[in-house]
N, C-alpha and C positions, 0 to 999 in steps of 0.2 A: 456087226458091221464096223468097218474101220472108221476111226474118228480123225484120221490124218487129213490134212489139207491136200486137195488135188488141183493141179493146174492143167488146163487144156487150151487149145487154140481153136478159134472159130473164125474162119475167113469170110463169112458171109457179109456183104456190105451193110445189111440191116441189123447186124447182130447187136450193136449197142442199143438200138431202140428196143429190140426184143428183151434184152437183159433189164433195161430200165422198166419196161412194162411188167416183167416178172417181179421186180422189187416192189413196185407200187401195188400190184395186185396182192402181194404177200401180206400187206398190212391193210388191205381193203380201201386203199386210197385211189382216187380217180387217176387214170393214166394220162399224163400230159401229152399234148400234141407236139411231136418231135419232127415234124415234116419240114421245118425251116431249112433253108439251104445250109449245108455244112461242108467242111473239107472232105476230100476224097478219103473214104474209110478203107483201111487195109485189113482190118479185122479187130478182134478183141481177144486178149488173154483172159481166161475165166478161172476164178478160184471158187471151189465148192468144198463143203465138208458134209459128208454123209448125204450128198445130193443137194444140199441146201446152198443157195447162192450166198457166197461170202464177199465177193467183190469182183471187179473186172478192171482191166486196163485197156481202154479204147485207144487203138493205134490208128493214126491218120496222117495224111501228108501235111508237112509243115509248109503251108503256102506262103508264109511271110518271108521265109529265108530264100526260097527259090534256088536252093543249092543241094538238092538231092537228099533232103532230110525228112525223117518221119518223127512224129511226136507221140508220146504215150501219156495218157491222163488216167491215173488210177483212182478208183472209188472204192471205199470200204463200206459195205452195205450196213452194218450195225450203226455206224455214225450217220449215214445218210438217212436211215429210217428214223433216227431220233430227230433229225431236222424236219422230216416230213410230219411226224406226229406232234412235235413241240412248236414248230413254226419258226425256229431259228437254228443256226449252226451251234452245236455244242462245242465247248472249249475243253473237254476232258482230254487228259494226256493220252496219247495213242497206246493201246495195249501191245504187248509183245507180238501177238498174233498179227496185228496190222503191219508191224515192221517186217515180219517174215513174208506176209502176203505181197506187199509192195515190191520187195526185192525179187520175189519169184515172178511176179507179173512183168517186171522190167526185163528180167532175163528172157522170158518167153517172148516178149515184144521185140527184143533185140534180135533174136533168132529169126523171127518172122519178117522183120524189116530187112534184115540182111538177105534172106531168101528172095524178097521182093525187089532187090536191087538198090536199096537205099544205102547211102554212105554214112549217115549219122542217125542216131536216135536221141531225141531231146525230151526232157521233162523239167518240171520246176517244183520248188518246195523249200522248206526250211532245212538248214544244214543239220539241225538237231532232230528233225522229224524222220518219218519213214522214207521220204524221197531222198533226203540227204544221206541217210544210212545206205540206201540202195546205190547211190552214186559212189560212195566210198567202196562198197563191196564189188561193184562192177568196174571200178577204176575209171569212172567217167570224170571228165574235167569240168571244173567250175567256170561258168561264164559270168555274165554280169549279175550284180546284186540289184534286186528291184524292191526290196522291202526289208524291214527290221522289226523285231519284237523287243521292246524295252521292258524291263521287269524290276521289281523290288519286293521284298517281304516287309509289309507295313510294321510288323512287330519289331523288326531290327533296324528299320529305317530311322535315320536321325535327320531332323530338319536342317538343311544347309544354312550356313551363316552368310550374311551379306545380301540377302534378297530383300526387296522393298516390302514394306507393309502394304497389304491390300485388304480392302473391306469386301468380303464376299457375302453373298446371300444364298441361302439354300432354296432350291426350287423343288416344291413338293412333287412326289411321284415315286414309282417303284425303283427308279434308278437313283444313284447319288449324283446330283447335279449341283454344281456351284457356279455362280456367275458374278461378274463385275461389269462395269460399264464398258470394259475393253475386251473381255474374254469370258468364255464359259467352257466348262469341262464336265462331261457326263460319263459315269462308269456304270455298267450293268453288272449284276451279280449272277454267278453260276456256281452253286455250291460254295466252296471256300475260295473261289477266284473272283476278283473284280477285273473287268475287261473294258478296254477303251479302243475303239477303232478311230484313230486320229482323224481320218478324213471325214468321218461322220459325227464325231462327238467332241472334237476340240475346235472351237471357233475363236479366232483372235483377230479383232478388227484392226486396231492400231497399237496393239500391245507389243512391246519389245520382248526379247528373250528372257530378261530378268523378271519382268512383270508376269509373263506367262508361266515361268518357272514357279513364281510365288503362288499362283492360282493352283497349279498342279500339286505343289507342296501342301497347300491348304486341304486339298482333296485327300492326300495320303494321311494327313493329320486327322481328318474326319474318320477315315477308315480305322485308324488306331483307336480312336476314342469311342466311336459309335458302332463299329462292326468288327469286334475282336476275332470273330470266326474267320475272317478273310486272312489267308496265309500268303497270298500273292496277288500283286497287281501287274497285269500285262497290258502293254500299250502297243498296238499294231500300227506301224507307221509306213505308209506306202508312198515313196517318192515325194515326201513332204518338203516344205521349205527348210532351208538351213536354219532359220530362226527357231523352228520347232525342235529340231535336233539339238540345237544348243540349249534350249530351255529344258529338254529332258535330261541332259547331262547336268545342268545347273541344279535341277530338282533332285539329283541323287539317284537317278535310275541308271541301269546298265543294259547293254545289248545282250540279251540272252540267246537270241538266234538271229541269223541272217538268212534271208530268202533269196535263193539263187536260181538261175537257169543252169541246167546240167546238160552236158553233151557227151555222148559215147560214140567214138568212131567205130564203124562196123567194117572190119577188114573183109574184103571180098576175095574169096578163094576161087 
C-alpha cells in the first residue's frame, strides 16, 4: 500500500462535521455537537495517508468581507488529536508533513472555490508556519497583521540595562508565575519551550513599559537559573497595547513570526 499523501475534494455541506466526527471517534473521544449556525460551507479538501485521515481544509464563504471571497481553515489531525487527549494546544514545531499538507489543501481549496465562482480565497496564520509557507508557494498576497510571536533563547539572553529594579514574588504552581503589585507574568512549559499567551498570562495594571519589561526580564532570568532545559521562550501577542510591545522590545525579545491574513486572487476563466 502506498504511503504517499492523497488529497481529495468533498463538496458535501456536512463534510467538515463528518471529518471532525471521524477524528474524535479515532481516539475514542465524545463527538462534539457541531450543529451551531455556521457560514455557508463550500466543501472540504481532505488529506489521507493509507486511508487514514491526516487533515482537512474546510472551505466556506467569507461572510465578513461580502466581496465574493471564500476562506479555508486547515486542520492537521495529529496536532488536534494531541489537543483532544492532553487538554490544551501543543506548541511543537510543525513537521515537514504539515507544511506539505497545508499547501496541498490550499491548492485544492483554491481550485474548488474558483469553480464555485468565488474571486478570492483567504486564510490566516504565521508567516513562518505552514499557512505562511503555503501563501508564498501560491503567490498569495499578505493582508493585515493581526498578531506576533516574540521569542528569545534564555541561555543566550542577556538582561537589558536601564530597567528599574522590581521586587517580584514567585507564585507556587505548575507554571512559572512572577508577580509584583503592578504586574504579573505566567509561563507554561511544554518540553523545552516556555510559552506565554499575552492576553491570558500578562497582566499589567498601572505598570509602564519599563516596569513591565523588568518583570518579563525577571522571568527570563528565572528560566536561566531554575529551568536550564528551556531553550526558547515564546510570547504570543494578539493586538495588544503598544505599551506591551514596547516592554517586550525593552526586555530583549524579538519578533520571530508575524501572523497575517493571506488572500489569493482566483482568476476566472
